[in-house]
C-alpha positions as CSV (number, residue, x, y, z in Angstrom):
1,M,-7.1,23.8,2.1
2,K,-4.1,23.3,-0.2
3,D,-0.5,23.0,0.3
4,T,1.9,26.1,0.5
5,P,3.9,26.0,-2.9
6,L,7.8,25.9,-2.6
7,S,9.6,29.0,-2.9
8,N,11.9,29.1,-6.0
9,C,14.9,29.4,-3.5
10,E,13.8,26.1,-1.8
11,R,13.3,24.6,-5.2
12,D,16.6,25.4,-6.5
13,F,18.5,24.6,-3.5
14,L,16.8,21.1,-3.5
15,L,17.5,20.4,-7.4
16,K,21.1,21.8,-6.7
17,A,21.4,19.2,-3.5
18,I,20.4,16.2,-5.8
19,E,22.7,17.0,-8.4
20,E,25.8,16.9,-5.8
21,K,24.3,13.8,-4.8
22,K,23.1,15.2,-1.2
23,R,19.7,14.7,0.4
24,L,18.2,17.0,3.0
25,D,18.2,14.2,5.4
26,G,21.9,13.0,5.1
27,R,20.8,9.7,3.1
28,Q,22.7,8.8,0.0
29,T,21.1,8.3,-3.3
30,Y,19.9,4.8,-2.8
31,D,19.3,4.9,1.2
32,Y,15.8,4.0,2.5
33,R,14.6,5.4,5.4
34,K,14.1,3.3,8.5
35,I,11.0,1.2,8.5
36,K,9.2,0.4,11.9
37,I,6.3,-2.0,12.1
38,T,4.1,-2.1,15.0
39,F,0.9,-4.2,15.7
40,G,-2.3,-3.2,17.2
41,T,-4.3,-5.4,19.5
42,D,-6.6,-6.5,16.9
43,Y,-5.8,-9.1,14.7
44,G,-4.9,-7.4,11.3
45,C,-4.4,-3.8,12.9
46,C,-0.7,-2.7,11.5
47,F,1.0,0.5,11.8
48,V,4.2,1.4,9.5
49,D,6.6,4.2,10.0
50,L,8.7,4.8,6.9
51,G,10.9,8.0,8.4
52,Q,8.1,10.5,9.4
53,T,5.7,9.0,6.9
54,R,3.1,6.9,9.4
55,V,0.2,4.7,7.8
56,M,-2.5,2.5,9.7
57,A,-3.7,-0.4,8.1
58,Q,-6.9,-2.6,9.5
59,V,-8.2,-5.6,7.9
60,S,-11.8,-6.8,8.4
61,C,-13.8,-9.7,6.8
62,E,-17.6,-10.4,6.2
63,L,-19.8,-13.4,4.6
64,V,-21.1,-12.4,1.3
65,A,-22.4,-13.7,-1.9
66,P,-19.4,-14.3,-4.6
67,K,-19.0,-12.6,-7.7
68,E,-21.3,-14.3,-10.5
69,S,-18.3,-14.8,-12.7
70,R,-16.1,-16.6,-9.7
71,P,-18.5,-18.5,-7.6
72,N,-15.4,-20.3,-5.7
73,E,-13.3,-17.0,-5.1
74,G,-13.4,-14.9,-1.9
75,I,-13.3,-11.0,-2.4
76,M,-10.5,-8.7,-1.9
77,F,-11.4,-5.0,-1.3
78,F,-8.7,-2.2,-0.6
79,N,-9.5,1.1,0.2
80,L,-6.8,4.2,0.8
81,E,-8.1,7.3,2.5
82,L,-5.7,10.4,2.7
83,S,-6.8,12.1,6.0
84,P,-6.3,16.0,6.3
85,M,-4.5,14.9,9.6
86,A,-1.8,13.4,7.4
87,S,-1.4,16.8,5.4
88,P,-3.1,19.9,4.8
89,A,-2.9,19.1,1.2
90,F,-5.5,16.5,1.6
91,E,-9.3,17.3,1.8
92,Q,-11.9,15.5,3.4
93,G,-14.4,13.5,1.5
94,R,-12.8,14.6,-1.9
95,Q,-11.3,11.9,-4.1
96,S,-7.9,13.3,-5.2
97,E,-6.0,12.2,-8.2
98,L,-3.5,11.0,-5.6
99,S,-5.8,9.0,-3.8
100,V,-7.0,7.1,-7.2
101,K,-3.7,6.6,-8.2
102,L,-2.3,5.0,-4.8
103,N,-5.5,2.9,-4.5
104,R,-5.2,1.5,-8.0
105,Q,-1.4,0.9,-7.4
106,L,-2.5,-0.9,-4.0
107,E,-5.0,-3.5,-6.0
108,R,-2.3,-4.2,-8.8
109,C,0.2,-4.6,-6.2
110,L,-1.8,-6.9,-4.1
111,R,-4.8,-8.2,-5.4
112,N,-3.9,-8.5,-9.3
113,S,-0.4,-10.0,-8.0
114,K,-2.5,-13.2,-6.7
115,C,-0.5,-12.9,-3.5
116,I,-3.4,-14.0,-1.4
117,D,-5.2,-17.5,-2.1
118,T,-8.6,-16.2,-2.8
119,E,-10.2,-20.0,-3.4
120,S,-9.5,-20.7,0.3
121,L,-11.8,-18.1,1.3
122,C,-14.8,-19.9,-0.4
123,V,-17.3,-21.1,2.4
124,V,-20.3,-22.4,0.4
125,S,-19.6,-22.4,-3.8
126,G,-21.7,-20.0,-5.4
127,E,-23.6,-18.7,-2.0
128,K,-21.1,-17.6,0.8
129,V,-17.5,-16.4,0.4
130,W,-15.7,-14.1,2.8
131,Q,-15.1,-10.6,1.8
132,I,-11.5,-9.3,3.0
133,R,-11.6,-5.6,3.3
134,V,-8.3,-3.5,3.8
135,D,-8.6,-0.1,4.8
136,V,-5.4,2.1,4.9
137,H,-5.4,5.5,6.7
138,T,-2.7,8.1,6.7
139,L,-1.4,9.3,9.4
140,N,1.3,11.3,8.4
141,N,2.8,12.3,4.8
142,D,6.4,12.7,4.5
143,G,6.3,11.4,1.0
144,N,6.6,7.8,-0.4
145,L,2.9,7.0,0.9
146,M,2.9,4.1,-1.7
147,D,5.5,2.2,-0.2
148,A,4.4,2.6,3.1
149,A,0.8,1.6,2.5
150,S,1.8,-1.4,0.9
151,I,4.0,-2.5,3.7
152,A,1.0,-1.8,6.2
153,A,-1.2,-3.9,4.0
154,I,0.6,-6.7,3.6
155,S,1.8,-6.9,7.1
156,A,-1.8,-6.6,8.4
157,L,-3.1,-9.3,5.9
158,C,-0.3,-11.6,7.6
159,H,-1.2,-10.8,10.9
160,F,-5.1,-10.8,10.4
161,R,-7.2,-14.2,11.4
162,R,-10.7,-14.8,10.0
163,P,-13.3,-16.6,12.2
164,D,-13.5,-20.2,11.6
165,V,-17.1,-21.6,9.9
166,G,-18.7,-24.5,10.3
167,I,-21.3,-26.0,7.7
168,Q,-24.3,-28.6,8.3
169,G,-26.2,-29.2,5.7
170,E,-27.9,-25.5,4.2
171,S,-26.7,-23.9,7.7
172,V,-23.2,-21.8,8.1
173,T,-22.1,-21.3,11.7
174,V,-19.5,-18.2,12.5
175,Y,-17.6,-19.6,15.6
176,S,-16.5,-17.1,17.9
177,P,-12.6,-16.7,18.8
178,E,-13.5,-18.3,22.4
179,E,-14.9,-21.4,20.6
180,R,-12.8,-22.0,17.7
181,D,-9.3,-20.3,17.2
182,P,-9.5,-18.2,14.4
183,I,-7.7,-18.9,10.9
184,P,-4.9,-17.3,9.2
185,L,-5.1,-16.2,5.6
186,S,-3.1,-18.2,3.0
187,I,-0.5,-16.1,1.5
188,Y,1.7,-17.2,-1.4
189,H,4.1,-14.5,-1.3
190,M,4.5,-10.7,-0.2
191,P,4.7,-8.0,-3.0
192,I,6.7,-5.1,-1.5
193,S,6.6,-1.8,-3.5
194,V,9.9,0.1,-4.3
195,S,9.7,4.1,-5.4
196,F,12.0,5.5,-7.3
197,A,11.7,9.2,-8.2
198,F,13.4,11.0,-11.4
199,F,14.8,14.8,-11.6
200,Q,15.7,16.8,-14.6
201,Q,14.0,14.6,-16.7
202,G,15.5,11.3,-15.5
203,T,18.9,12.4,-15.4
204,Y,18.8,11.6,-11.5
205,L,17.4,8.9,-9.4
206,L,16.7,8.7,-5.8
207,V,15.0,6.0,-3.8
208,D,12.3,6.4,-1.5
209,P,11.5,10.3,-2.1
210,C,10.6,11.8,1.0
211,E,7.7,14.8,0.6
212,R,10.1,17.9,-0.2
213,E,11.8,15.7,-3.0
214,E,8.4,14.5,-4.2
215,R,7.2,18.3,-5.1
216,V,10.4,18.9,-7.2
217,M,10.6,15.5,-9.1
218,D,9.6,15.1,-12.7
219,G,8.5,11.6,-12.6
220,L,8.1,8.5,-10.3
221,L,8.7,4.8,-11.0
222,M,6.9,2.3,-8.5
223,I,8.0,-1.4,-8.7
224,A,6.5,-4.1,-6.6
225,M,8.8,-7.2,-6.2
226,N,8.5,-10.3,-4.0
227,K,11.4,-12.1,-2.2
228,H,11.4,-14.5,-5.7
229,R,12.5,-11.7,-7.6
230,E,9.1,-11.6,-9.8
231,I,7.7,-8.1,-10.7
232,C,4.0,-8.2,-9.3
233,S,3.5,-4.5,-10.8
234,I,5.1,-1.8,-12.3
235,Q,3.9,1.8,-12.7
236,S,5.8,5.0,-14.2
237,S,4.0,8.7,-13.9
238,G,5.5,11.7,-15.4
239,G,5.9,10.6,-18.9
240,I,9.9,10.3,-18.6
241,M,11.8,8.1,-21.2
242,L,13.9,6.2,-19.3
243,L,17.3,4.6,-20.1
244,K,17.5,0.7,-20.4
245,E,20.1,0.9,-17.4
246,Q,17.7,3.0,-15.1
C-alpha cells in the first residue's frame, strides 16, 4: 500500500505557512520536538519518542570469526527496518530507497565515525571477536526518522552490556550474567544526527521536519555531530545548492 498523496491545497497551505515562519505544530523554525528516551528490561533495548515519531533499538552480540583484513577488531552491524506498523507507505519485506538511505546514514554516523572501540571487542586475535548488532525498528513515523534512529541506536549501545569471557589455552568460556557481571561497551563519543529540511529551492530552512513537512520539502541535510563539535557525518539529498551561511 502506498501513502495517499497530498492535495494541492494542503501543499500550498504548508508552503505558505513555512514562508510565514509558522509550523503546523506551533514550533518555531529551529525548534526541535520533545525527545523522550525509555529503556526496556533487557540490556541494550531503547525506545525513543521524537514528537509522534517512535523508534525502538535493540542491541545483541555473538562470537564470530573476524574479518581477515582486521583480525584484532570486532564487527559492528546496523539494520534499520521500516515496518508497515509505522506508516502505510512502508511495505513488508521490500527494501525501499528510504530504508537503504537511512541504513547507510546510520552506518556513517555510528560505525564510520569510530565512536565505538572495536578493538576492545577482540577475544582471540584472528579467531574470535564480538559482533555487535544494532536493530532499529520504526514503530510510528511522523517524520525525521534518521534523528530518532541515531539517538535510539547510540542510547541502546550505551545501555548494552556484553557477557564476560574467560580464555584458558585454546578454549573460550562465555560467562552468564549470574556468574560474572556483563561488561559495557567502550564508547569514545556520541554522534547525534540533526536534520534540516529545505523548501523552495533552499530559500527556507526548518529543523526536525515532521512527516507532512517532509512531503513538501525540496531537500534534506543531515549532520551528525558529537559534543566536541566534530562533524561525524554529513549528507545532503535533493541536489540543492546551499549558501555558505546556510
